[in-house]
C-alpha positions in Angstrom: -16.6 -15.2 -16.1 -17.0 -17.3 -12.8 -15.6 -15.5 -9.4 -16.1 -16.7 -5.9 -15.1 -13.6 -3.9 -14.3 -14.2 -0.4 -13.7 -11.2 1.6 -16.3 -9.1 3.5 -14.7 -6.1 4.0 -15.9 -3.2 2.0 -13.1 -3.6 -1.0 -14.5 -6.8 -1.4 -18.0 -5.7 -1.2 -17.5 -3.3 -3.7 -15.6 -5.8 -5.9 -19.0 -8.0 -5.9 -21.1 -5.3 -6.8 -19.0 -4.4 -9.8 -18.6 -7.7 -11.0 -22.4 -8.2 -11.2 -22.6 -4.9 -13.0 -20.0 -6.1 -15.7 -22.0 -9.7 -16.1 -19.9 -11.7 -14.5 -21.2 -14.7 -12.0 -20.4 -14.4 -8.3 -20.8 -18.0 -7.6 -18.9 -20.5 -5.3 -19.7 -23.5 -7.6 -17.1 -24.4 -10.2 -15.6 -20.7 -10.3 -12.9 -19.5 -13.1 -11.2 -17.9 -10.3 -11.4 -17.8 -6.3 -10.9 -14.3 -5.1 -9.1 -14.2 -1.8 -9.2 -10.8 0.4 -6.5 -7.7 -0.1 -4.0 -7.4 1.6 -3.0 -10.5 2.8 -4.8 -13.5 2.9 -5.4 -16.1 5.7 -6.5 -20.1 5.1 -9.2 -19.1 7.2 -10.4 -17.1 4.1 -11.0 -19.8 1.7 -14.7 -20.9 2.2 -13.5 -24.6 1.0 -11.0 -26.8 -0.4 -10.8 -26.4 -4.3 -9.3 -29.6 -6.5 -5.9 -29.0 -8.2 -5.4 -26.4 -10.7 -8.1 -24.3 -9.4 -6.9 -20.4 -10.0 -6.8 -18.3 -6.9 -6.3 -14.5 -7.1 -4.7 -12.8 -3.8 -2.3 -10.3 -2.9 -0.1 -12.1 0.0 -1.1 -15.2 1.7 -0.1 -16.3 5.4 2.2 -19.3 5.6 -0.6 -22.0 6.6 -2.5 -20.9 2.8 0.6 -21.2 0.9 1.0 -24.6 2.1 -2.3 -25.7 1.8 -2.1 -24.2 -2.1 0.9 -26.7 -2.6 -0.5 -29.4 -1.5 -4.0 -28.7 -3.6 -2.0 -27.6 -6.8 -3.7 -24.5 -7.1 -2.5 -21.9 -9.3 -1.8 -18.9 -7.1 -1.9 -15.4 -8.7 -0.7 -12.6 -6.8 -2.5 -9.2 -8.5 0.8 -7.5 -6.6 2.7 -9.0 -9.6 0.8 -7.0 -12.0 2.4 -3.8 -12.7 -0.7 -1.7 -14.1 -2.6 -2.7 -10.8 0.5 -1.6 -8.7 0.9 1.6 -10.4 -3.0 2.4 -9.9 -3.1 1.1 -6.5 0.1 3.5 -5.5 -1.7 6.5 -6.5 -4.7 5.6 -4.7 -2.5 4.8 -1.5 -0.8 8.5 -2.2 -4.0 10.5 -2.4 -5.3 8.6 0.6 -2.1 9.2 2.4 -2.3 12.8 2.0 -6.1 12.9 2.6 -5.3 11.1 6.2 -2.2 13.4 6.6 -4.0 16.6 6.4 -7.0 16.0 8.5 -4.9 14.6 11.2 -2.8 18.0 11.0 -5.5 20.4 9.9 -3.2 22.3 7.8 -2.4 22.8 4.0 0.6 21.3 2.1 0.7 24.5 0.4 4.3 25.5 1.3 4.8 22.9 3.8 7.9 21.2 4.5 7.8 17.3 3.7 10.1 14.8 3.7 9.5 11.3 1.3 11.0 8.5 2.2 11.7 6.0 -0.4 11.1 6.9 -4.2 9.1 3.6 -5.4 5.7 3.6 -6.6 4.1 5.0 -4.0 6.8 7.5 -3.1 7.2 8.7 -6.5 3.3 9.3 -6.7 3.4 10.9 -3.2 6.4 13.3 -4.4 4.4 14.3 -7.8 1.3 15.3 -5.7 2.4 16.9 -3.0 5.3 19.2 -5.4 1.7 19.6 -7.4 0.1 21.2 -4.4 2.7 23.5 -3.6 4.8 21.5 -0.7 8.7 21.9 -0.5 9.4 18.0 -0.7 12.7 16.3 0.2 12.9 13.1 -1.5 15.5 10.4 0.8 16.2 7.5 -1.4 18.9 4.7 -1.2 19.9 4.7 -5.1 21.4 7.7 -6.8 19.2 6.9 -9.7 16.6 7.1 -7.9 17.8 10.4 -6.7 17.9 11.5 -10.1 14.5 11.1 -10.8 13.0 12.3 -7.9 15.1 15.5 -8.6 15.4 18.8 -6.6 15.9 18.3 -2.9 16.5 14.7 -3.0 18.8 13.1 -0.7 20.7 9.2 0.6 19.0 8.0 3.7 22.3 8.9 5.7 20.7 12.6 5.2 17.6 12.4 7.0 19.1 12.9 10.7 20.3 16.2 9.2 17.1 18.0 7.5 13.8 16.0 9.6 13.7 18.9 12.4 12.2 21.1 9.9 10.0 19.1 8.5 5.8 19.1 8.8 5.2 15.9 7.7 7.5 12.4 7.3 6.1 9.8 5.0 8.0 6.4 5.2 7.2 4.2 2.4 10.4 1.7 2.5 9.4 -1.6 4.5 13.0 -2.1 6.5 14.3 -0.3 9.0 15.7 3.3 7.6 14.7 5.4 10.4 16.1 5.0 13.8 15.9 6.9 17.1 19.1 9.0 16.2 16.6 10.2 13.5 13.4 10.3 15.2 14.7 12.1 18.0 15.4 15.7 15.8 12.0 15.5 14.9 9.6 18.4 15.7 6.6 16.7 18.3 3.9 18.7 15.9 4.8 16.8 13.0 2.9 14.3 11.2 5.0 11.0 11.0 3.3 8.1 8.9 4.2 5.0 7.9 3.2 3.7 4.8 5.4 0.4 4.0 4.1 -3.1 5.6 6.0 -4.7 8.8 8.5 -4.7 9.6 8.2 -1.0 8.8 11.0 1.6 8.2 10.1 3.3 11.2 11.8 1.9 14.8 8.4 1.7 16.2 10.3 1.0 19.6 12.0 4.2 19.2 9.2 6.4 18.3 7.2 5.0 21.5 10.1 5.9 24.0 10.5 9.0 22.2 6.6 9.5 22.6 6.0 10.1 18.9 2.8 9.1 17.4 3.2 7.0 14.4 0.6 7.0 11.9 0.5 3.5 10.9 -1.3 3.3 7.3 -1.9 0.3 5.7 -4.4 -1.0 2.9 -5.5 2.7 2.7 -7.2 2.3 -0.9 -9.4 -0.4 0.5 -10.7 1.9 3.6 -10.2 5.3 1.6 -11.7 4.7 -1.8 -13.3 1.1 -1.6 -14.7 1.5 -5.3 -11.9 2.6 -6.8 -9.8 0.1 -5.3 -12.0 -2.7 -6.2 -12.1 -1.2 -9.6 -8.4 -1.9 -10.2 -8.5 -5.1 -8.5 -10.8 -6.4 -11.1 -9.1 -5.2 -14.0 -6.2 -7.1 -12.5 -8.4 -9.9 -12.1 -9.7 -9.7 -15.5 -6.2 -9.4 -17.1 -5.0 -12.9 -15.4 -8.3 -15.1 -15.9 -9.4 -13.7 -19.4 -6.2 -13.4 -21.3 
């Protein structure tokens, strides 16, 4: 397999290393796939304009990139559509989030009161890890099915404001507004508030600023926290797309 790897971040450099170790060719000449950096690629990340039918692997793309891709007939394949990749990436994100939170607060999760907002891939991974570490976890989720899957101490989103004041750690994984001023004003000043979702975020940033609550916005954790493992999951996703 011939790959053109365009990113210069640490995860992309690890991807090049792993690809070469597996015997793949890393080249800009006639690649089987052009690999753009994660999580969101820009048109400027593309090294040159390729002909019609070129397969391009990416995560998310800005408007200019997608417009050129349509004009040139590129086969755009998002690794974020790969469920196996998404699950592994969620676990890496959750582990990295716990590391960053513990480092910031300098307290263990054992017997800590934690809230996980959202019970998708990342929310469920966080919940399982936290409970395994002995934390008391409350899960807030919109859907009843998600709350049932989360098990004990699961509440609807409307219940956040009733129990947020007792929390040591709050992790948001929902990429749409769920925590506004009326929830945030009840939060303890010494609690850790971490945003793991993408923009427009689930936490009202203006309200947090007004209330002088520091929010840790932690996007792209796998690429920063464990780039080699993140690259391995990425390469496996590319292999599934290109080789199968």
